[in-house]
N, C-alpha and C positions, 0 to 999 in steps of 0.2 A: 424657355418661356416657363414662368412659374405655373404650378398646377392650378392654383386658384386665382383666376384673373379678377375676381371680385373682392379680394381681400383689401380692407381699408383700415390701415393702422391708426390708432387714435394717439394724439400727442401726450396726453396725461399718461397713457399706459406705457409709452416709450421712455417717457421722462422718469417714471417711477422705476424703470429697469436700467437706467443710467444710459440710455441710448439717444443718439442724436440723428435726426433724419437729414437727408441730402436737402430736401426742400419741404416747406409747409405748403400744403395744397389748400388754399383759400377758396372754399366752395362758393360762397356768396348766398344771399337770400334766394335768388332765382334758381340757382343749381341746387338748392337745399329743398324748396318747397314747390316750385312749379313742376308740374307733370312733365313737360315737354323738356324743360331745361334739365331735369334729373337725368335725361338720356345722354345729354352732353357730358354731364359729370361722370355718368357710368362709362362712357367711351374713353374719357381722359383717364380714369383710373384703371382701365384694362390696358391702356397704352403704357402707363407709368409701371404697372405691374410686369407687363410683358417685357419692357426694356430694362427691368431691374433696378429702376430708380428707386432709391430709399425715401420714402415720403411719408407724410402723416397729415392728418386733418384735425382741427380742433374739436370737431364733433359738436356736442351740446354747449360747448364753451364759446363756440363762434356766435357773435351777434352781427347785426348789420353794421357796414363800415360808417354809416352815417351820410353817406353821399345823397340819398334822395332828401334827407332832412335839411342838409346845407343848401342844396339847389332849391329847395322850396322856401327857404329863408328862415328855417328853424336853427339858428346857429348854436343855441343852448343844447338842444337834443344832439346835434352833431357832435359838439365837444364832449358831451357825456359819454357817447357811444365810442367815439375814437379813443378817449382816455382809458376807458375800460379795456378796449382791445389792445391798445399799446402796452398797458401794464401787464396783461395777460402774456402777450408774446414775448416782451422783455424778460418776464419771469421765466419763461421757458428757453430763453437765449436764442430766439429765432433770428436768423440772419438773412435767409433766402426764401422768398415767396413766390409761388406760381399760382395764377388765377386765371379762370376761363371768361371772366367778366371785365371788360374794358373799365367800367364804371368803378369796380373795386380796385383794379389796376391803377387807374389814374389817381384816385384819392389816397390810397396807401403810399404810392410811390411819390407824389408830389405835394401832398397836404398833410400827411402824417408827421413828416420830420419836424415841422414846427411846433408839434406837440411832444416830441422826444421819441417818436418812431422812425428809426433809420434802418432801413432794409434794403436789400437787393430784391427788386420786385420785377418779375418777367411775366408778360402775357403768355398765355399757353402757346400761341402760334410761334412766338420767339423761341420758347423752350423746345417745341417740336422741331424747329429748324436746327437748333443746337444739338438735339439728339441725332437727327438725320445727318448733319455735317460730321458728328463724332463717330458715326457708324453704329451707334447704339440702337437706332430705329431703321429697320429695313422694310421697305413697302414694296409689294408688287402691285402696281397700279393697273394691270392688264384688264381687270374686271371693269374699268372706266373707259376702255377703248371705244372710241366712237361717240363718246358723251360730250356734250358742250356745257361748260361751267362758267358762270360769271359771278364775280366776287363783289360783295357789297362791303364798302369801307365803313367801319364804326367811327363815328365823330371822335370818341374818347380815344380811340386807338390811333386813328389817322391824324386829323388835324391837331388834335391835342397833345400827341405824342410822337408825331412823325413817323408812325410805324406803317408802312405800305408795303415793303417788300417781303417780309417774314411770312405773311400769310400766302402770298403769291408762290414764293419759292417752295413752301410746303405743298401747295396744291400741284406744282409742276411735277412731282413725283408721280402723280396720277397720269395714265396714259389718256388724257382728256384734252380737249381744245378749250383754252382759257379765252373767253370773250369779254372785252372791258365795255362796261355801259359808257354812255356819252359823258356822264357826270361821275368821275372816278378820282381816286387818289386825293390829292389837295383840293380838287373841286367836287368831291363827293356829295351827296345829297343825303341830308339826316333822315332817318327812318320815322322820326316823329316821336321817339320815345324818351330822349335825352331831356336833362334839365327838369326831372320828376314829372315830365308830361305823361309818363307811362301810367300814372296814378291818378290822373284827372280827366273828366270829360273834355271832348275836343271843343275848342271855340268855334263859333259860327264862321262858315266860309264856303267856298264853292267845291272844294275838294280836300279830302284827308291827305296829309303828307305822304303817309305810307302807300297810298294809291298811286301818287304821282312817282314815288321811287319804284314801286313795282312795275309800273307802265315802262320805266326806263328799263328795267331788268328783262322784261318780256320783249322789248324790242329788238335785243340780240338773239332772240329765240333760243334761250337755254333749256337744257334738260334738268339742270340743277342750279339754284341759286344758293351760293356758298356764304355763310357769315362767320363771324368770330365774336359774336356777342349774344347772349340769351335774349336781350330785349329786342335787338335787331332781328333775331330769328322769329320772335313773335310777330312783330309789325309786318315782316316780309311774308310770313305764312299767312297772316290775316289778309294782306294784299291779294296774294295768289287765290285765296278763297273767295274774296269778293270779285276778282276777274273770272271766277269759275274755271281756273286753270290747274286745280290741284291734281287732277289725274294725269297731266302731262308734265307738270314742273314740281319738282320737289325741292324743299328748302332744308338744308343741313349745315351744321357747324363743321368747320374745318377738322376739327378732332374726330367728329363721327365719320367723315369721309376717309380719314387715315385709318381708323379702326375698322371700317368696312373693307378698305383695300387690304389691310393685314389679316382679314378673316377673323377679327376679334368680336365683331357684331355682324349681324345678318343685314 
Protein backbone atom coordinates (compact mmCIF):
# COMPACT_ATOMS: atom_id res chain seq x y z
CA UNK A 1 0.00 0.00 0.00
CA UNK A 2 1.27 3.44 -0.86
CA UNK A 3 2.01 5.72 2.05
CA UNK A 4 -0.29 8.55 1.00
CA UNK A 5 -3.68 7.20 0.02
CA UNK A 6 -4.91 10.72 -0.75
CA UNK A 7 -2.43 11.37 -3.59
CA UNK A 8 -4.25 12.53 -6.72
CA UNK A 9 -2.01 12.91 -9.80
CA UNK A 10 -3.07 15.57 -12.30
CA UNK A 11 -2.97 14.75 -16.01
CA UNK A 12 -1.24 17.97 -17.07
CA UNK A 13 1.64 17.33 -14.63
CA UNK A 14 2.10 13.72 -15.74
CA UNK A 15 1.95 14.73 -19.39
CA UNK A 16 4.64 17.36 -18.82
CA UNK A 17 6.84 14.63 -17.33
CA UNK A 18 6.23 12.35 -20.31
CA UNK A 19 4.23 9.88 -18.23
CA UNK A 20 1.02 8.12 -19.24
CA UNK A 21 -1.46 6.88 -16.62
CA UNK A 22 -3.14 3.48 -16.78
CA UNK A 23 -6.52 5.19 -16.53
CA UNK A 24 -8.01 8.66 -16.44
CA UNK A 25 -10.35 9.02 -13.46
CA UNK A 26 -13.23 11.18 -14.68
CA UNK A 27 -14.51 12.69 -11.42
CA UNK A 28 -17.65 14.40 -12.72
CA UNK A 29 -19.49 17.44 -11.38
CA UNK A 30 -21.11 15.63 -8.45
CA UNK A 31 -17.87 14.01 -7.38
CA UNK A 32 -16.09 17.35 -7.60
CA UNK A 33 -18.55 19.75 -5.99
CA UNK A 34 -21.22 17.89 -3.99
CA UNK A 35 -20.05 17.39 -0.41
CA UNK A 36 -21.59 13.92 -0.12
CA UNK A 37 -20.32 12.75 -3.51
CA UNK A 38 -16.81 13.98 -2.66
CA UNK A 39 -16.65 11.14 -0.13
CA UNK A 40 -17.25 8.66 -2.96
CA UNK A 41 -14.44 10.29 -4.94
CA UNK A 42 -12.16 10.04 -1.93
CA UNK A 43 -12.98 6.37 -1.39
CA UNK A 44 -12.21 5.50 -5.00
CA UNK A 45 -8.95 7.47 -4.96
CA UNK A 46 -7.83 5.56 -1.89
CA UNK A 47 -8.67 2.24 -3.56
CA UNK A 48 -6.77 3.21 -6.72
CA UNK A 49 -3.73 4.25 -4.72
CA UNK A 50 -3.86 1.19 -2.44
CA UNK A 51 -3.99 -1.17 -5.43
CA UNK A 52 -1.17 0.58 -7.26
CA UNK A 53 -3.28 1.72 -10.20
CA UNK A 54 -1.48 4.47 -12.10
CA UNK A 55 -4.19 7.05 -12.66
CA UNK A 56 -4.69 10.76 -13.12
CA UNK A 57 -7.48 13.32 -13.06
CA UNK A 58 -7.95 16.32 -15.30
CA UNK A 59 -8.36 18.59 -12.29
CA UNK A 60 -9.43 22.12 -13.18
CA UNK A 61 -9.35 21.20 -16.87
CA UNK A 62 -12.30 18.84 -16.44
CA UNK A 63 -15.72 20.32 -17.18
CA UNK A 64 -19.23 18.89 -17.24
CA UNK A 65 -19.75 16.15 -19.82
CA UNK A 66 -22.85 17.97 -21.05
CA UNK A 67 -25.21 15.18 -20.04
CA UNK A 68 -27.67 17.38 -18.10
CA UNK A 69 -27.68 19.93 -20.94
CA UNK A 70 -28.50 17.31 -23.60
CA UNK A 71 -31.18 15.66 -21.45
CA UNK A 72 -32.74 19.06 -20.80
CA UNK A 73 -32.77 19.82 -24.55
CA UNK A 74 -29.86 22.26 -24.84
CA UNK A 75 -28.01 20.51 -27.66
CA UNK A 76 -25.80 23.52 -28.40
CA UNK A 77 -24.41 23.59 -24.86
CA UNK A 78 -23.89 19.83 -24.90
CA UNK A 79 -21.92 19.94 -28.13
CA UNK A 80 -19.78 22.81 -26.88
CA UNK A 81 -18.92 21.03 -23.62
CA UNK A 82 -18.38 17.65 -25.27
CA UNK A 83 -16.14 18.97 -28.03
CA UNK A 84 -13.98 20.84 -25.54
CA UNK A 85 -13.61 17.70 -23.40
CA UNK A 86 -12.83 15.53 -26.39
CA UNK A 87 -10.20 17.94 -27.71
CA UNK A 88 -8.58 18.00 -24.27
CA UNK A 89 -8.53 14.23 -23.80
CA UNK A 90 -7.42 13.52 -27.36
CA UNK A 91 -4.61 16.00 -26.86
CA UNK A 92 -3.42 14.02 -23.86
CA UNK A 93 -3.79 10.73 -25.73
CA UNK A 94 -6.36 9.38 -23.28
CA UNK A 95 -7.46 5.84 -24.10
CA UNK A 96 -9.06 4.45 -20.93
CA UNK A 97 -11.46 6.24 -18.58
CA UNK A 98 -12.96 5.19 -15.23
CA UNK A 99 -15.79 7.15 -13.65
CA UNK A 100 -18.01 6.70 -10.60
CA UNK A 101 -20.95 8.46 -12.30
CA UNK A 102 -23.21 6.40 -14.60
CA UNK A 103 -24.33 9.60 -16.34
CA UNK A 104 -20.75 10.50 -17.24
CA UNK A 105 -20.07 6.86 -18.10
CA UNK A 106 -23.02 6.58 -20.46
CA UNK A 107 -22.48 9.79 -22.39
CA UNK A 108 -18.70 9.44 -22.80
CA UNK A 109 -19.03 5.78 -23.79
CA UNK A 110 -22.04 5.98 -26.07
CA UNK A 111 -22.40 9.58 -27.27
CA UNK A 112 -18.90 11.04 -27.43
CA UNK A 113 -17.79 8.71 -30.29
CA UNK A 114 -20.08 10.56 -32.71
CA UNK A 115 -18.03 13.70 -31.98
CA UNK A 116 -14.63 12.04 -32.24
CA UNK A 117 -14.18 10.88 -28.67
CA UNK A 118 -13.39 7.17 -28.78
CA UNK A 119 -12.28 5.70 -25.47
CA UNK A 120 -12.52 2.55 -23.39
CA UNK A 121 -14.92 3.71 -20.68
CA UNK A 122 -15.51 1.73 -17.48
CA UNK A 123 -17.86 2.38 -14.62
CA UNK A 124 -16.05 2.11 -11.33
CA UNK A 125 -17.97 -1.01 -10.27
CA UNK A 126 -16.73 -2.84 -13.38
CA UNK A 127 -13.19 -1.62 -12.73
CA UNK A 128 -13.38 -2.73 -9.10
CA UNK A 129 -14.54 -6.15 -10.24
CA UNK A 130 -11.57 -6.35 -12.61
CA UNK A 131 -9.18 -5.41 -9.79
CA UNK A 132 -10.70 -8.09 -7.56
CA UNK A 133 -10.60 -10.74 -10.30
CA UNK A 134 -6.96 -9.89 -11.05
CA UNK A 135 -6.00 -10.18 -7.38
CA UNK A 136 -4.97 -6.54 -7.19
CA UNK A 137 -7.75 -5.66 -4.75
CA UNK A 138 -8.08 -7.86 -1.69
CA UNK A 139 -10.92 -7.14 0.70
CA UNK A 140 -11.68 -8.54 4.16
CA UNK A 141 -15.43 -8.19 4.34
CA UNK A 142 -15.70 -9.49 7.89
CA UNK A 143 -16.67 -6.11 9.28
CA UNK A 144 -19.98 -6.46 7.41
CA UNK A 145 -20.83 -9.86 8.86
CA UNK A 146 -24.48 -9.98 9.85
CA UNK A 147 -25.34 -6.90 7.82
CA UNK A 148 -28.11 -6.87 5.22
CA UNK A 149 -27.46 -4.89 2.02
CA UNK A 150 -29.83 -4.09 -0.81
CA UNK A 151 -28.48 -2.69 -4.08
CA UNK A 152 -30.26 0.00 -6.09
CA UNK A 153 -29.73 -0.24 -9.87
CA UNK A 154 -28.89 3.05 -11.56
CA UNK A 155 -30.90 3.52 -14.77
CA UNK A 156 -27.89 4.62 -16.83
CA UNK A 157 -25.81 1.74 -15.52
CA UNK A 158 -28.49 -0.93 -15.70
CA UNK A 159 -31.12 -0.55 -18.38
CA UNK A 160 -29.05 1.83 -20.51
CA UNK A 161 -25.84 -0.25 -20.47
CA UNK A 162 -26.87 -3.68 -19.18
CA UNK A 163 -24.47 -3.59 -16.23
CA UNK A 164 -26.17 -5.49 -13.44
CA UNK A 165 -23.72 -8.10 -12.23
CA UNK A 166 -20.50 -6.11 -11.65
CA UNK A 167 -21.83 -4.13 -8.65
CA UNK A 168 -23.31 -7.28 -7.16
CA UNK A 169 -20.13 -9.30 -7.70
CA UNK A 170 -18.15 -6.57 -5.92
CA UNK A 171 -20.62 -6.49 -3.02
CA UNK A 172 -20.35 -10.26 -2.66
CA UNK A 173 -16.80 -9.92 -1.31
CA UNK A 174 -18.40 -8.44 1.80
CA UNK A 175 -19.59 -10.91 4.40
CA UNK A 176 -23.10 -9.52 4.19
CA UNK A 177 -26.47 -10.77 3.03
CA UNK A 178 -27.58 -9.29 -0.29
CA UNK A 179 -31.33 -8.76 -0.47
CA UNK A 180 -32.96 -7.79 -3.77
CA UNK A 181 -35.82 -5.31 -3.97
CA UNK A 182 -38.98 -6.43 -5.76
CA UNK A 183 -38.07 -4.07 -8.62
CA UNK A 184 -34.46 -4.79 -9.53
CA UNK A 185 -32.10 -5.25 -12.46
CA UNK A 186 -33.98 -4.70 -15.76
CA UNK A 187 -37.14 -3.96 -13.80
CA UNK A 188 -35.44 -1.55 -11.42
CA UNK A 189 -37.21 1.67 -10.51
CA UNK A 190 -35.64 5.07 -11.23
CA UNK A 191 -34.52 7.12 -8.23
CA UNK A 192 -36.04 10.21 -9.85
CA UNK A 193 -32.84 12.12 -10.67
CA UNK A 194 -32.17 11.10 -14.28
CA UNK A 195 -32.96 13.05 -17.41
CA UNK A 196 -31.86 16.32 -15.71
CA UNK A 197 -34.73 15.92 -13.21
CA UNK A 198 -32.13 16.36 -10.46
CA UNK A 199 -31.98 20.06 -11.28
CA UNK A 200 -35.66 21.00 -11.38
CA UNK A 201 -38.57 21.14 -8.99
CA UNK A 202 -40.76 18.06 -8.86
CA UNK A 203 -43.99 18.11 -10.83
CA UNK A 204 -47.31 17.79 -9.04
CA UNK A 205 -48.31 14.28 -8.03
CA UNK A 206 -49.22 12.06 -5.11
CA UNK A 207 -45.72 10.86 -4.24
CA UNK A 208 -42.09 11.61 -5.09
CA UNK A 209 -40.48 8.80 -7.10
CA UNK A 210 -37.51 8.61 -4.72
CA UNK A 211 -39.92 7.97 -1.85
CA UNK A 212 -41.51 5.09 -3.77
CA UNK A 213 -38.06 3.64 -4.45
CA UNK A 214 -36.95 4.12 -0.85
CA UNK A 215 -40.07 2.32 0.34
CA UNK A 216 -39.16 -0.62 -1.91
CA UNK A 217 -35.69 -0.67 -0.36
CA UNK A 218 -37.01 -0.50 3.19
CA UNK A 219 -39.37 -3.42 2.51
CA UNK A 220 -36.40 -5.82 2.55
CA UNK A 221 -35.29 -4.42 5.93
CA UNK A 222 -31.71 -3.52 5.00
CA UNK A 223 -28.98 -2.12 7.20
CA UNK A 224 -27.40 -0.56 4.11
CA UNK A 225 -28.71 0.66 0.76
CA UNK A 226 -25.87 0.41 -1.75
CA UNK A 227 -25.77 2.60 -4.83
CA UNK A 228 -23.31 3.16 -7.66
CA UNK A 229 -24.32 6.67 -8.72
CA UNK A 230 -23.93 9.98 -6.87
CA UNK A 231 -27.40 11.12 -8.00
CA UNK A 232 -29.01 7.87 -6.82
CA UNK A 233 -27.12 8.23 -3.55
CA UNK A 234 -28.61 11.68 -2.99
CA UNK A 235 -32.16 10.62 -3.85
CA UNK A 236 -32.06 7.49 -1.71
CA UNK A 237 -30.48 9.38 1.19
CA UNK A 238 -33.24 11.99 0.99
CA UNK A 239 -35.81 9.20 0.89
CA UNK A 240 -34.40 7.55 3.99
CA UNK A 241 -34.48 10.91 5.78
CA UNK A 242 -38.08 11.51 4.71
CA UNK A 243 -39.03 8.11 6.16
CA UNK A 244 -37.09 9.02 9.34
CA UNK A 245 -34.94 5.90 9.06
CA UNK A 246 -31.49 7.51 8.84
CA UNK A 247 -30.50 6.17 12.27
CA UNK A 248 -31.15 2.59 11.16
CA UNK A 249 -30.42 2.53 7.43
CA UNK A 250 -27.28 3.95 5.81
CA UNK A 251 -26.76 4.76 2.13
CA UNK A 252 -23.29 4.13 0.72
CA UNK A 253 -21.67 3.90 -2.69
CA UNK A 254 -20.19 0.51 -3.58
CA UNK A 255 -16.70 2.07 -3.57
CA UNK A 256 -17.22 3.40 -0.05
CA UNK A 257 -18.20 -0.06 1.21
CA UNK A 258 -15.11 -1.62 -0.35
CA UNK A 259 -12.88 1.12 1.07
CA UNK A 260 -14.46 0.62 4.49
CA UNK A 261 -13.95 -3.13 4.33
CA UNK A 262 -10.33 -2.57 3.31
CA UNK A 263 -9.73 -0.28 6.25
CA UNK A 264 -9.07 2.68 3.94
CA UNK A 265 -11.86 4.80 5.43
CA UNK A 266 -13.77 4.60 8.72
